[in-house]
C-alpha positions as CSV (number, residue, x, y, z in Angstrom):
1,X,72.2,44.5,18.0
2,X,72.2,48.2,17.4
3,X,69.9,48.7,20.4
4,X,72.3,46.7,22.4
5,X,75.4,48.6,21.2
6,X,73.4,51.9,21.8
7,X,72.4,50.6,25.6
8,X,76.3,49.5,26.1
9,X,77.4,53.0,24.9
10,X,75.1,55.2,26.9
11,X,72.7,53.0,29.7
12,X,70.5,56.1,30.4
13,X,69.4,57.2,33.6
14,X,65.9,56.9,35.4
15,X,65.0,58.6,38.8
16,X,61.8,57.9,40.6
17,X,61.0,59.9,43.8
18,X,58.0,59.9,46.1
19,X,58.2,61.5,49.3
20,X,61.6,60.5,51.2
21,X,61.8,57.5,48.7
22,X,64.2,57.7,45.8
23,X,65.1,55.2,43.0
24,X,67.7,55.5,40.6
25,X,68.6,53.1,37.9
26,X,69.7,53.0,34.4
27,X,67.1,53.1,31.4
28,X,67.4,49.6,30.3
29,X,67.0,48.2,33.5
30,X,63.8,50.4,34.3
31,X,62.5,48.8,30.8
32,X,63.2,45.4,31.9
33,X,61.3,45.7,35.0
34,X,58.3,47.5,33.7
35,X,58.1,44.6,31.0
36,X,58.3,42.0,33.7
37,X,55.8,43.7,35.7
38,X,53.4,43.9,32.7
39,X,53.8,40.1,32.0
40,X,53.1,39.4,35.6
41,X,50.0,41.7,35.7
42,X,48.7,40.0,32.5
43,X,49.4,36.4,34.0
44,X,47.5,37.5,37.2
45,X,44.4,38.7,35.3
46,X,44.4,35.4,33.2
47,X,44.6,33.4,36.5
48,X,41.7,35.4,38.1
49,X,39.6,35.1,35.0
50,X,40.2,31.3,34.6
51,X,39.4,30.9,38.3
52,X,36.1,32.7,37.7
53,X,35.1,30.8,34.7
54,X,36.5,27.3,36.1
55,X,33.0,26.2,37.1
56,X,31.4,26.5,33.8
57,X,34.3,25.1,32.2
58,X,34.1,22.1,34.4
59,X,30.1,21.6,33.7
60,X,30.8,22.1,29.9
61,X,33.6,19.3,30.2
62,X,31.0,16.9,32.1
63,X,28.2,17.9,29.3
64,X,30.7,16.9,26.6
65,X,31.8,13.8,28.3
66,X,28.1,12.7,28.9
67,X,27.4,13.6,25.3
68,X,30.1,11.6,24.0
69,X,29.0,8.5,26.3
70,X,25.2,9.1,24.9
71,X,26.6,8.9,21.3
72,X,28.4,5.8,22.2
73,X,25.1,4.3,23.7
74,X,23.2,5.2,20.7
75,X,25.4,3.2,18.4
76,X,25.5,0.2,20.6
77,X,21.6,0.4,21.4
78,X,20.8,0.8,17.4
79,X,23.5,-2.1,16.9
80,X,21.4,-4.2,19.4
81,X,18.3,-3.4,17.8
82,X,19.8,-4.3,14.6
83,X,20.8,-7.7,16.1
84,X,17.4,-8.3,17.7
85,X,18.5,-8.1,21.3
86,X,15.4,-6.1,22.0
87,X,15.6,-5.8,25.9
88,X,19.3,-4.7,25.7
89,X,18.5,-2.4,23.1
90,X,15.6,-0.8,25.2
91,X,17.8,-0.6,28.3
92,X,21.0,0.9,26.5
93,X,18.8,3.5,24.5
94,X,16.5,4.6,27.5
95,X,19.3,4.9,30.3
96,X,21.3,7.4,28.0
97,X,18.3,9.1,26.1
98,X,18.5,12.3,28.3
99,X,22.4,12.7,28.8
100,X,22.9,13.4,24.9
101,X,22.0,15.8,22.5
102,X,19.6,13.4,20.3
103,X,17.0,12.2,22.9
104,X,14.5,11.7,20.2
105,X,16.6,9.0,18.3
106,X,17.1,7.4,21.8
107,X,13.6,7.2,22.6
108,X,12.4,6.3,19.3
109,X,14.7,3.2,19.1
110,X,13.7,2.4,22.7
111,X,9.9,2.4,21.6
112,X,11.0,0.1,18.8
113,X,12.9,-2.3,21.1
114,X,9.8,-2.1,23.5
115,X,7.3,-2.8,20.6
116,X,9.0,-5.9,19.8
117,X,8.8,-7.4,23.2
118,X,4.9,-6.5,23.2
119,X,5.5,-4.1,25.6
120,X,2.8,-1.4,24.3
121,X,2.5,0.7,27.5
122,X,6.5,1.2,27.6
123,X,6.4,1.7,23.7
124,X,3.7,4.5,24.2
125,X,5.6,6.2,27.1
126,X,8.9,6.3,25.2
127,X,6.9,7.9,22.0
128,X,5.4,10.5,24.3
129,X,8.8,11.2,25.7
130,X,10.0,11.5,22.1
131,X,7.5,14.0,21.4
132,X,8.4,16.0,24.5
133,X,12.2,16.0,23.6
134,X,11.4,17.5,20.3
135,X,7.7,18.8,19.5
136,X,8.5,19.7,16.1
137,X,9.2,16.1,15.3
138,X,5.5,15.4,15.1
139,X,5.6,13.7,12.1
140,X,8.6,11.5,12.9
141,X,7.1,10.3,16.2
142,X,3.7,9.7,14.5
143,X,4.9,7.5,11.5
144,X,6.8,5.4,14.0
145,X,3.8,5.0,16.2
146,X,1.5,4.4,13.2
147,X,3.9,1.6,11.6
148,X,4.2,-0.2,14.9
149,X,0.2,0.0,15.1
150,X,-0.1,-1.5,11.8
151,X,2.3,-4.2,12.5
152,X,0.3,-4.9,15.6
153,X,-2.9,-5.1,13.5
154,X,-4.2,-2.2,15.5
155,X,-5.9,-0.7,12.4
156,X,-8.3,1.8,14.0
157,X,-5.6,3.1,16.3
158,X,-3.3,3.4,13.2
159,X,-6.0,5.1,11.0
160,X,-6.5,7.8,13.7
161,X,-2.7,8.4,14.0
162,X,-2.5,8.6,10.1
163,X,-5.7,10.8,9.8
164,X,-4.1,13.2,12.3
165,X,-0.5,13.1,10.5
166,X,-2.2,14.3,7.3
167,X,-3.7,17.2,8.8
168,X,0.0,18.0,9.8
169,X,1.6,17.1,6.6
170,X,-0.9,16.6,4.0
171,X,1.7,16.1,1.2
172,X,3.9,13.6,3.0
173,X,4.6,10.7,0.8
174,X,5.1,8.0,3.4
175,X,1.9,9.1,5.1
176,X,-0.1,8.7,1.8
177,X,1.5,5.4,1.3
178,X,0.7,3.9,4.6
179,X,-2.9,5.6,4.5
180,X,-3.4,4.0,0.9
181,X,-2.6,0.4,2.4
182,X,-4.6,1.0,5.6
183,X,-7.6,1.8,3.6
184,X,-7.6,-1.0,1.5
185,X,-7.2,-3.4,4.6
186,X,-10.0,-1.8,6.2
187,X,-12.2,-1.8,3.1
188,X,-12.4,2.0,3.1
189,X,-13.4,2.1,-0.4
190,X,-15.0,5.9,-0.5
191,X,-12.0,7.3,1.5
192,X,-9.3,5.5,-1.0
193,X,-11.3,6.7,-4.0
194,X,-11.1,10.2,-2.5
195,X,-7.3,9.7,-1.9
196,X,-6.4,8.7,-5.5
197,X,-6.1,12.3,-7.0
198,X,-3.5,13.1,-4.2
199,X,-1.7,9.8,-4.7
200,X,-1.5,10.7,-8.6
201,X,-0.4,14.4,-7.8
202,X,2.3,13.2,-5.4
203,X,3.4,10.2,-7.7
204,X,2.8,8.0,-4.6
205,X,2.2,5.2,-7.0
206,X,3.3,4.8,-10.7
207,X,0.5,5.1,-13.3
208,X,0.0,1.5,-14.1
209,X,-0.5,1.0,-10.4
210,X,-2.8,3.9,-10.1
211,X,-5.0,2.7,-12.8
212,X,-5.3,-0.7,-11.3
213,X,-5.9,0.6,-7.8
214,X,-8.7,3.0,-9.4
215,X,-10.3,-0.1,-11.0
216,X,-10.1,-2.2,-7.9
217,X,-11.5,0.7,-5.8
218,X,-14.5,1.2,-8.2
219,X,-15.6,-2.4,-8.5
220,X,-15.2,-2.8,-4.7
221,X,-17.6,0.4,-4.3
222,X,-20.2,-1.5,-6.9
223,X,-19.8,-4.8,-4.6
224,X,-20.6,-3.0,-1.7
225,X,-23.6,-1.1,-3.0
226,X,-25.1,-4.6,-4.3
227,X,-24.5,-6.2,-0.9
228,X,-26.4,-3.5,0.7
229,X,-29.5,-4.3,-1.9
230,X,-29.6,-0.6,-2.6
231,X,-30.2,-0.2,-6.4
232,X,-30.0,3.7,-6.0
233,X,-26.6,3.6,-4.5
234,X,-25.4,1.0,-7.1
235,X,-26.4,3.3,-9.8
236,X,-24.6,6.2,-7.7
237,X,-21.5,4.4,-7.5
238,X,-21.5,3.7,-11.2
239,X,-22.1,7.4,-11.8
240,X,-19.0,8.3,-9.8
241,X,-16.9,5.9,-12.2
242,X,-14.7,8.3,-14.5
243,X,-16.1,8.0,-18.0
244,X,-12.6,6.6,-19.2
245,X,-13.3,3.6,-17.0
246,X,-16.8,2.9,-18.0
247,X,-15.7,0.8,-20.8
248,X,-13.3,-1.0,-18.9
249,X,-14.4,-4.7,-19.4
250,X,-14.1,-5.9,-15.9
251,X,-15.8,-2.8,-14.5
252,X,-18.6,-3.1,-16.9
253,X,-19.1,-6.7,-16.3
254,X,-19.3,-6.1,-12.6
255,X,-21.8,-3.3,-12.9
256,X,-24.1,-5.5,-15.4
257,X,-23.9,-8.5,-13.2
258,X,-25.3,-6.6,-10.3
259,X,-28.0,-4.9,-12.5
260,X,-28.9,-8.6,-13.4
261,X,-29.2,-9.5,-9.8
262,X,-31.6,-6.3,-9.3
263,X,-33.6,-7.5,-12.3
264,X,-32.5,-4.3,-14.0
265,X,-31.4,-5.9,-17.1
266,X,-32.9,-3.1,-19.4
267,X,-30.3,-0.7,-18.2
268,X,-27.3,-3.3,-18.9
269,X,-28.4,-3.8,-22.4
270,X,-27.5,-0.3,-23.9
271,X,-24.2,-0.1,-21.8
272,X,-23.0,-3.4,-23.6
273,X,-24.2,-2.5,-26.9
274,X,-22.5,0.9,-26.6
275,X,-19.0,-0.6,-25.1
276,X,-19.1,-3.4,-28.0
277,X,-19.5,-0.6,-30.7
278,X,-16.4,1.0,-29.4
279,X,-14.4,-2.5,-29.1
280,X,-14.8,-6.0,-29.4
281,X,-15.0,-8.3,-26.4
282,X,-16.0,-11.8,-26.2
283,X,-16.6,-11.5,-22.3
284,X,-19.0,-8.7,-23.0
285,X,-20.6,-10.5,-26.1
286,X,-21.3,-13.6,-23.9
287,X,-22.8,-11.1,-21.2
288,X,-24.9,-9.9,-23.9
289,X,-26.3,-13.1,-24.9
290,X,-27.9,-13.8,-21.3
291,X,-29.2,-10.3,-20.9
292,X,-33.1,-10.3,-20.6
293,X,-34.0,-7.0,-22.6
294,X,-37.5,-6.1,-22.9
295,X,-37.3,-6.0,-26.6
296,X,-35.6,-9.4,-27.4
297,X,-36.0,-9.0,-31.0
298,X,-34.1,-5.7,-31.3
299,X,-31.4,-7.4,-29.1
300,X,-31.2,-10.4,-31.4
301,X,-31.1,-7.9,-34.5
302,X,-28.1,-5.9,-33.0
303,X,-26.1,-9.0,-32.0
304,X,-26.6,-10.2,-35.7
305,X,-25.2,-7.2,-36.9
306,X,-21.9,-8.3,-35.3
307,X,-21.5,-11.3,-37.4
308,X,-19.7,-9.1,-40.2
309,X,-15.9,-10.0,-39.4
310,X,-16.9,-12.4,-36.5
311,X,-18.8,-15.3,-38.6
312,X,-17.0,-18.1,-36.9
313,X,-16.7,-16.8,-33.3
314,X,-18.2,-19.5,-31.2
315,X,-18.8,-17.0,-28.4
316,X,-21.0,-14.9,-30.7
317,X,-22.8,-17.9,-32.3
318,X,-23.7,-19.1,-28.8
319,X,-25.1,-15.7,-27.6
320,X,-27.0,-15.5,-30.8
321,X,-28.2,-19.0,-30.0
322,X,-29.4,-17.9,-26.5
323,X,-31.1,-14.9,-28.0
324,X,-33.0,-16.8,-30.8
325,X,-34.0,-19.2,-27.9
326,X,-35.6,-16.0,-26.1
327,X,-37.5,-15.1,-29.3
328,X,-38.6,-18.8,-29.5
329,X,-37.0,-19.2,-32.9
330,X,-36.2,-22.7,-32.3
331,X,-34.7,-23.9,-35.8
332,X,-32.5,-20.8,-35.9
333,X,-31.4,-21.2,-32.3
334,X,-30.4,-24.8,-33.2
335,X,-28.4,-23.6,-36.4
336,X,-26.6,-20.9,-34.4
337,X,-25.8,-23.5,-31.4
338,X,-24.7,-26.2,-33.8
339,X,-22.4,-23.4,-35.7
340,X,-20.9,-22.5,-32.4
341,X,-20.1,-26.0,-31.4
342,X,-18.5,-26.5,-34.8
343,X,-16.4,-23.3,-34.5
344,X,-15.2,-24.2,-31.0
345,X,-17.1,-26.6,-28.6
346,X,-18.1,-25.1,-25.5
347,X,-19.8,-26.7,-22.4
348,X,-22.4,-24.0,-22.5
349,X,-23.2,-24.5,-25.9
350,X,-23.8,-28.2,-25.5
351,X,-25.8,-27.5,-22.5
352,X,-28.0,-25.1,-24.4
353,X,-28.4,-27.2,-27.6
354,X,-29.3,-30.3,-25.3
355,X,-32.2,-28.3,-23.6
356,X,-33.4,-27.3,-27.0
357,X,-33.3,-31.1,-28.2
358,X,-34.9,-32.2,-25.1
359,X,-37.9,-29.8,-25.6
360,X,-38.2,-30.7,-29.1
361,X,-38.7,-34.3,-28.0
362,X,-35.1,-35.5,-29.5
363,X,-34.2,-37.2,-26.1
364,X,-31.3,-39.3,-27.6
365,X,-29.7,-36.3,-29.1
366,X,-30.2,-34.3,-26.0
367,X,-28.2,-36.9,-23.8
368,X,-25.5,-37.1,-26.3
369,X,-24.9,-33.5,-26.0
370,X,-25.3,-33.3,-22.4
371,X,-22.7,-36.2,-22.0
372,X,-20.2,-34.1,-24.7
373,X,-20.7,-31.1,-22.6
374,X,-19.8,-32.6,-19.4
375,X,-16.8,-34.4,-20.8
376,X,-15.4,-31.0,-22.3
377,X,-16.1,-29.5,-18.9
378,X,-14.3,-32.2,-17.1
379,X,-11.4,-31.9,-19.5
380,X,-11.3,-28.0,-19.5
381,X,-11.8,-27.4,-15.6
382,X,-8.4,-28.1,-13.7
383,X,-10.3,-28.6,-10.5
384,X,-12.1,-31.7,-11.7
385,X,-10.7,-35.0,-12.3
386,X,-10.1,-36.0,-15.8
387,X,-11.9,-38.5,-17.9
388,X,-11.1,-42.4,-17.3
389,X,-8.5,-43.3,-20.0
390,X,-9.6,-45.9,-22.9
391,X,-8.7,-49.6,-21.8
392,X,-8.7,-49.0,-18.2
393,X,-11.0,-51.5,-16.3
394,X,-14.0,-50.0,-14.5
395,X,-15.0,-50.7,-11.1
396,X,-18.0,-53.5,-11.0
397,X,-20.6,-50.8,-9.7
398,X,-19.8,-48.4,-12.9
399,X,-19.8,-51.5,-15.4
400,X,-23.2,-52.6,-13.9
401,X,-21.9,-55.7,-12.2
402,X,-23.1,-55.1,-8.7
403,X,-21.6,-57.9,-6.3
404,X,-24.2,-60.5,-5.7
405,X,-26.5,-59.4,-8.5
406,X,-26.2,-62.8,-10.5
407,X,-26.7,-64.8,-7.7
408,X,-29.9,-62.8,-6.6
409,X,-31.1,-63.0,-10.0
C-alpha cells in the first residue's frame, strides 16, 4: 500500500536512448515491463529445456509403464503357478521377464512351470536366463535347479549341482539339508559321515536327530564293509565310530554280528564284556551267550559273575545254559535252561533244552519241549497263525482219519 501511494505521488521517470531512438516512460511502468520480460524469458528457457529432455522423459515413461505391466504379469503368473495352471504361468512369466526390473523372479517361476509340465529343456533354458539376468544369484538359481532335479529323481545331477553350491556357500543351511537327504538316498554314507560335524555346527538338525543320523550312518558303513567281505575294512569302519557310540547297543550288536560272520568272535567277546560292565543289556547278554570265544571256560565264568542281581533273568540263564553246552557241562546246562524256562519261557530255551534232552536219549521229553517251544513261538509271533482253540473240530487228515482209509483197511 505504501509503495502504491508513493508511485501515485511520484511515478518517476525513465529515459532509454540508443542512437536516434528514445524511449521515455514512468519508473513504475518500466519495472512492470522488466518483470514481465524476465518471466517470459524464464518460461522460454523452461520450454527449451523441456523440449530437449522430452525424448528421455518419454522413454522413462515407457519403461515405467512396461515395469508396471511386468509387475502385474509377475503377480498373475505366480497366481497361475499356485493354481496349477502350468502352461498359462509359463507363458505369462516368460513373456514379461525382460520388460520388468525383476527378470530373475520371472525366469525362476517360468522354470518351475516348465518343470511341472515335464519340459526339462525349457526349464534349463529359463534357469540359464535367470543366471544371466543376475549372475550374483548363483545360489538361488542353483537351489531351484537342485530341488527340481531331486523331484525328478535325477539324483546324480542334483548331487553335482549341490556339490557346486556348497563350494559357493559352504554354510548355507538349505544346501546342507538337501545334501543330507540326497546322501542318504544315494547311500553315500562316508560323505554323510563327513558332513555330520557341519550339520551340528550349523544346527541343520537338532541334537536328537543328529545322534540318530550318526548311528544310522555308522551302522550303514559297517553293513557296507561286511557286504564287501573285507574284514580289514570292517575293523576300520568300527575304528571311526566315535568312542561315545561304541557302547551303543544297536551299533555294537551290528558290529559283533558282522564279526561272527567273519569268524572273528574272539574280537567280539571283550567288546561285549566291557559294554556289559558299563551297563546291563539283555540284548548284549543274549549275544554274549552265542559268541564262540576260544576260552569258553573263562567266558562262562564271566557270565556267571552277572548272576548277582540278575538271578532270575531268563535271558541270562539261557545264555549260561548255552555256554555250559559249549563247555560240555550237560547237567549244569540242563539246570540253567530249566531255570530260564521257569523264569520266563522263551522258544529258544525250549529248543536248546530239547536238543540237549535228545542228545541224552530222552526222546519223549525232547519232543515235548520242542512242541512247547513251537506253540510259544506261534503265540508270540504276529506273522504266524495262532494255535487252534480247544474244542474246535480238526480236519480229517489232521485227526488221522484220511478219507477212504477204513475202506482200504
